[in-house]
C-alpha positions in Angstrom: 0.0 0.0 0.0 1.4 3.4 -1.0 2.0 5.9 1.7 0.3 9.3 1.7 2.0 12.5 2.2 0.9 15.6 4.1 0.9 18.8 2.1 1.3 22.3 3.5 -0.3 24.6 1.0 1.9 27.6 0.2 1.0 30.8 -1.4 -0.3 31.1 -4.9 2.6 29.8 -7.0 0.9 30.0 -10.4 0.6 33.7 -10.0 4.4 34.1 -9.8 5.1 32.3 -13.1 6.7 34.4 -15.9 4.5 37.0 -17.6 4.9 35.3 -21.0 3.5 32.0 -19.6 0.6 33.7 -17.9 -0.3 35.6 -21.1 -0.3 32.3 -22.9 -2.7 30.9 -20.3 -5.0 33.8 -20.7 -4.9 33.5 -24.5 -6.6 30.1 -24.2 -9.6 31.6 -22.4 -12.6 33.6 -23.5 -12.3 37.2 -22.3 -15.1 36.7 -19.8 -13.2 33.8 -18.1 -9.9 35.7 -18.4 -11.4 38.6 -16.5 -12.4 36.2 -13.8 -8.7 35.5 -13.0 -8.4 39.0 -11.6 -9.8 37.8 -8.3 -7.0 35.3 -7.8 -4.5 37.9 -6.7 -3.3 41.4 -7.5 -0.8 39.8 -9.9 -3.5 38.9 -12.5 -5.4 42.2 -13.0 -2.6 44.1 -14.8 -1.9 41.0 -16.9 -5.5 40.7 -18.0 -5.8 44.4 -18.8 -2.5 44.4 -20.9 -3.1 41.2 -22.8 -3.0 41.4 -26.6 -5.4 38.6 -27.5 -9.2 39.0 -26.6 -11.9 36.5 -27.3 -15.4 37.9 -27.0 -18.3 35.5 -27.3 -21.3 37.3 -28.9 -23.6 34.4 -28.4 -24.3 35.7 -25.0 -27.0 38.4 -24.9 -25.1 40.5 -22.4 -21.4 41.0 -21.8 -20.3 40.7 -18.2 -17.9 43.6 -18.6 -18.4 47.1 -19.7 -16.0 47.7 -22.6 -15.3 51.2 -21.3 -14.0 49.5 -18.2 -11.8 47.3 -20.3 -10.2 50.0 -22.4 -10.6 52.9 -20.0 -10.4 51.4 -16.5 -10.0 54.8 -14.9 -13.6 55.8 -15.8 -15.5 53.2 -13.8 -15.0 50.2 -11.6 -14.9 46.8 -13.1 -18.0 44.6 -12.7 -17.3 40.9 -13.2 -19.5 37.8 -13.6 -17.4 35.1 -12.1 -18.0 31.6 -13.6 -18.1 28.7 -11.2 -16.0 26.4 -13.3 -12.2 26.3 -12.8 -11.0 27.3 -16.3 -7.3 27.0 -15.7 -7.7 23.3 -14.7 -9.5 22.8 -18.1 -6.5 23.9 -20.1 -4.7 21.3 -22.3 -2.5 18.8 -20.6 0.5 20.0 -22.5 0.2 23.5 -21.2 -0.4 22.3 -17.6 2.7 20.1 -17.8 4.6 23.1 -19.1 3.4 25.2 -16.1 4.4 22.4 -13.6 7.9 22.1 -15.2 8.7 25.6 -13.9 8.0 24.7 -10.3 9.9 22.7 -7.6 8.1 19.5 -6.7 6.9 20.7 -3.4 5.0 23.5 -5.1 3.6 21.2 -7.8 2.4 18.9 -5.1 0.4 21.8 -3.6 -1.5 22.2 -6.9 -3.3 18.9 -6.1 -5.6 20.7 -3.7 -6.9 23.0 -6.5 -9.1 20.3 -8.1 -9.2 16.6 -9.0 -7.8 17.6 -12.4 -4.3 18.3 -10.9 -3.4 15.2 -8.9 -3.0 12.9 -11.9 -1.0 15.6 -13.7 1.3 15.9 -10.7 1.9 12.2 -10.5 2.4 11.7 -14.2 4.6 14.7 -15.1 7.8 13.8 -17.0 10.0 16.6 -15.8 10.9 16.4 -12.1 12.6 19.2 -10.2 13.5 18.1 -6.6 15.3 20.5 -4.2 15.3 20.3 -0.4 15.6 24.0 0.2 11.9 24.4 1.0 12.0 21.6 3.6 13.1 22.3 7.2 15.2 19.1 7.5 16.5 16.2 5.4 14.0 13.7 6.9 11.0 15.5 5.6 12.5 15.8 2.1 13.4 12.1 2.1 9.8 11.2 3.1 8.4 13.5 0.4 10.5 12.1 -2.4 10.0 8.5 -1.4 6.2 9.0 -1.1 6.1 10.6 -4.6 8.0 7.6 -6.1 5.7 5.2 -4.3 2.6 6.9 -5.6 3.8 7.3 -9.2 3.1 4.7 -11.9 6.2 2.6 -12.4 5.5 2.3 -16.1 5.7 6.0 -16.7 9.0 7.2 -18.0 11.0 10.2 -16.6 12.5 12.4 -19.2 14.3 14.9 -16.9 15.3 14.7 -13.2 16.9 17.6 -11.3 18.1 17.0 -7.8 19.5 19.8 -5.7 20.4 19.2 -2.0 21.7 21.5 0.6 21.5 19.0 3.5 23.9 16.1 4.1 22.5 12.7 3.2 23.7 9.1 3.5 25.2 7.7 0.4 22.3 5.2 0.3 19.7 8.0 0.1 21.2 9.6 -3.0 21.8 6.2 -4.6 18.1 5.3 -4.0 16.8 8.6 -5.4 18.8 8.3 -8.5 18.4 4.6 -9.1 14.6 5.0 -9.2 14.8 7.5 -12.1 17.6 5.6 -13.9 15.3 2.6 -14.0 12.6 4.7 -15.7 14.9 5.6 -18.7 15.8 9.1 -17.6 17.3 11.2 -20.5 18.3 14.4 -18.7 19.9 14.1 -15.2 21.2 17.0 -13.1 22.6 16.5 -9.6 23.9 19.2 -7.3 25.0 18.2 -3.7 26.3 20.9 -1.4 28.2 18.3 0.7 30.0 16.5 -2.1 28.3 13.1 -2.3 29.5 10.3 -4.5 28.3 9.8 -8.1 26.0 6.7 -8.0 27.5 3.9 -10.0 24.2 3.3 -11.9 24.4 6.7 -13.5 27.6 5.9 -15.4 26.1 2.9 -17.2 22.8 4.4 -18.2 22.0 3.7 -21.8 19.2 6.3 -22.2 21.1 9.3 -20.7 21.6 12.1 -23.2 22.3 15.0 -20.8 24.3 14.7 -17.6 25.1 17.7 -15.3 27.1 17.1 -12.1 28.0 19.7 -9.5 29.8 19.3 -6.2 30.2 15.5 -6.4 33.1 13.0 -6.1 33.8 10.7 -9.0 35.5 7.4 -8.1 34.0 4.9 -10.6 36.5 3.4 -13.0 34.0 1.9 -15.5 31.8 4.2 -17.6 29.5 3.4 -20.5 27.2 6.2 -21.6 26.4 5.3 -25.3 23.7 8.0 -25.7 25.3 10.9 -23.8 25.6 14.1 -25.9 25.9 16.8 -23.2 28.2 16.6 -20.2 28.6 19.5 -17.6 31.0 19.1 -14.7 31.4 21.8 -12.0 33.4 21.4 -8.7 33.7 17.7 -9.4 36.5 15.7 -7.6 38.1 12.7 -9.3 39.9 10.0 -7.4 42.6 9.8 -10.0 43.4 11.7 -13.2 42.8 8.6 -15.2 39.1 8.7 -14.1 38.7 11.9 -16.2 39.9 10.1 -19.3 37.8 7.0 -18.5 34.7 9.2 -18.2 35.3 11.0 -21.5 36.2 7.8 -23.3 32.9 6.3 -22.1 30.9 8.9 -24.0 31.5 8.0 -27.7 28.9 10.5 -29.2 29.6 13.5 -26.9 28.6 16.8 -28.6 29.0 19.3 -25.8 31.5 19.4 -22.9 31.6 22.0 -20.1 34.0 21.8 -17.1 34.8 24.2 -14.3 37.0 23.7 -11.2 37.8 20.0 -11.4 40.0 18.5 -8.7 42.1 15.4 -8.3 42.3 13.5 -4.9 45.4 11.6 -5.6 47.9 11.7 -8.5 49.5 8.5 -9.8 53.2 8.2 -9.3 53.6 7.2 -12.9 52.3 9.8 -15.3 50.9 8.2 -18.5 50.5 9.9 -21.8 46.9 9.7 -22.6 45.7 10.0 -26.2 42.0 10.8 -26.2 39.7 11.8 -29.0 36.1 13.0 -28.9 35.1 12.6 -32.6 31.6 14.0 -32.3 32.5 17.0 -30.1 30.9 20.3 -31.4 31.1 22.7 -28.4 33.4 22.9 -25.4 33.6 25.4 -22.5 36.6 24.7 -20.4 37.6 26.6 -17.2 40.2 24.5 -15.6 43.7 23.0 -16.3 42.9 19.3 -16.0 41.3 19.0 -19.5 43.9 18.6 -22.2 43.0 20.8 -25.1 44.3 18.4 -27.6 41.4 16.2 -26.7 39.1 18.8 -28.1 40.6 19.1 -31.5 37.3 18.1 -33.3 35.3 21.0 -31.7 33.7 23.7 -33.8 33.0 26.1 -31.0 35.5 26.5 -28.2 35.5 28.7 -25.1 38.5 28.4 -22.7 39.6 30.2 -19.6 43.3 30.0 -19.2 45.8 31.1 -16.5 49.0 30.0 -18.2 50.4 29.4 -21.7 49.7 26.1 -23.3 51.2 24.2 -26.3 49.0 22.5 -28.7 50.1 19.5 -30.7 46.9 19.0 -32.6 45.4 20.9 -35.5 41.8 22.1 -34.9 40.5 21.8 -38.5 36.9 22.1 -37.6 37.1 25.1 -35.2 35.3 28.2 -36.4 34.6 30.0 -33.1 37.1 30.7 -30.4 36.6 32.6 -27.2 39.7 33.0 -25.1 39.6 34.4 -21.6 42.9 34.6 -19.9 44.2 35.8 -16.5 47.9 35.2 -16.7 50.0 35.6 -13.5 53.1 37.8 -13.5 55.4 34.9 -13.9 53.6 33.4 -16.8 52.4 36.4 -18.6 55.4 37.2 -20.8 54.8 37.3 -24.5 51.2 36.2 -24.1 50.0 38.1 -27.2 52.7 36.5 -29.2 51.6 33.2 -27.7 48.1 33.9 -29.0 49.4 34.5 -32.5 51.3 31.2 -32.3 48.1 29.5 -31.1 46.2 30.8 -34.1 48.4 28.6 -36.4 46.5 25.6 -35.0 43.1 26.9 -36.1 43.2 27.2 -39.9 39.4 27.7 -40.4 38.8 30.1 -37.6 36.1 32.6 -38.4 35.3 34.3 -35.1 37.9 35.3 -32.5 37.0 36.8 -29.1 39.7 37.7 -26.6 39.2 39.0 -23.0 41.9 39.7 -20.6 40.5 39.5 -17.0 43.1 41.4 -15.0 44.6 44.2 -17.0 45.5 46.5 -14.1 48.0 44.2 -12.3 49.1 42.1 -15.3 52.1 43.7 -16.8 53.8 40.6 -18.1 54.1 41.6 -21.8 57.4 42.3 -23.4 57.9 44.0 -26.7 55.7 43.0 -29.6 57.2 41.3 -32.7 55.2 40.5 -35.8 55.0 36.8 -36.6 57.3 35.7 -39.4 54.4 33.7 -41.0 50.8 35.0 -41.1 48.4 32.4 -39.6 46.3 30.7 -42.3 43.0 31.7 -40.7 43.8 35.4 -41.2 44.4 34.9 -44.9 41.2 33.1 -45.8 38.6 32.6 -43.0 38.6 35.2 -40.1 35.7 37.6 -40.4 35.1 38.7 -36.8 37.5 39.7 -34.1 36.6 41.2 -30.7 38.9 42.4 -28.0 37.1 42.9 -24.6 38.4 44.9 -21.7 40.8 46.7 -24.0 43.1 49.1 -22.3 46.3 49.5 -24.4 48.3 48.8 -21.3 49.8 45.6 -22.7 50.4 44.7 -26.3 46.8 44.9 -27.4 47.3 47.8 -29.8 50.0 46.1 -32.0 48.0 42.8 -31.8 44.8 44.6 -33.1 46.9 46.5 -35.7 48.4 43.2 -36.9 45.0 41.5 -37.2 43.5 44.4 -39.3 46.6 44.6 -41.5 46.7 40.9 -42.3 43.1 39.6 -42.3 42.0 39.6 -45.9 38.2 39.1 -45.4 37.8 40.7 -41.9 34.4 42.3 -41.6 34.3 43.5 -38.1 36.9 44.5 -35.5 35.1 45.2 -32.2 36.9 46.9 -29.4 35.3 47.0 -26.0 37.2 49.4 -23.8 37.9 48.8 -20.1 35.5 50.5 -17.8 38.1 52.4 -15.8 39.3 54.4 -18.8 38.2 58.0 -19.2 36.7 59.5 -22.3 39.8 61.2 -23.6 41.8 58.0 -23.3 39.1 56.1 -25.2 39.0 58.7 -27.9 42.8 58.5 -28.3 42.7 54.7 -28.6 39.9 54.9 -31.2 42.0 57.3 -33.3 45.0 55.0 -33.1 43.1 52.1 -34.4 41.0 54.0 -36.9 44.2 55.2 -38.6 45.6 51.7 -38.9 45.7 50.3 -42.4 43.3 47.5 -43.2 43.8 44.6 -45.6 40.0 44.0 -46.0 38.0 46.8 -47.7 34.9 45.6 -45.9 36.4 45.8 -42.4 34.4 48.0 -39.9 35.9 49.2 -36.7 33.4 49.2 -33.8 34.5 50.9 -30.6 32.2 50.4 -27.6 
């Protein structure tokens, strides 16, 4: 026999949904019924009066609303005929599911008291967002989640499961939560644990999983087989050994998108092995740590990297068309960094868009004198159309770098300079004139200074 849960009914959660969604709800209703929503809360009246879609039913002999009140509400008070039927509950299932997908599960559970229409929807929704923040302690959250799983039809699939926990739980609890959704063929899984729990073993051999997002977890499972995974996001994830990173990526043969930030290693092996790893289906990568080897990403088309030191690439990135480079070099490793970027461009022969942002320009004075490269990178000769320099200050070698790009890029269309916020107007004007007077190889090149 399934257990029943106790619900504490919170405030009106539907009324705090985004305007665009509430307008969509109102567009399904006749104007008479839309007007009736104004009694739900103060949130609804301005929405009703500002909607762009009205449905007047002229089959009624009398309208419940004076049109002068509708279009000139300051002239008289609104008089409404409130229907007895709950019109929101009669909306299509697809729209109600869409509404529920915006809410945490505790709030969606509260909708079951609105009418009999809502409880089956609550138990059969395919997108589940569980977070323990609204609960006073972990025991209540554990009972709520277990009760929901017990009440739900085991034959129904789960498309998306998001679990966010601020309390500390036993390893068994997290494993039980996740195992239940994995057994139902979950496709999108997101786990965020404040107290760094372990990644459940069952997650890493899920055949249906297409999107996996892990935050603040520890990874210590050597075997990975995720044949359907296309999107992998890792943030504040700790790996037992460096080899576990390569095993994870090797177990995702069709990975399209990789995003990493602040990865850690618990224990380094005494013997460092050279790992050759390829991600043949990779399209996009967003990397903000030093543990991912950039040569692994050589098949990517869109790359965003945040770097604190110079790197050497052994691979050619023949597919790369978009590169965003954010660097914050320390004093000891900042020398010749703009020359290093020019050297880096030789590995990207088909690059079309280049965005560069230097984070710390006030304290970073590591540049030495600029020297033009002996060989012009191939991308400048035939592919580069857009270049953007953010946080531009002219303190380092940005000016000769920008000048070189404009002088040697044959098909450059736009050179965008976003100046640093601390610069005064006179300095910005002087920088603009310096760049404006630079010769340009491309006759279509426009200089934008913002």
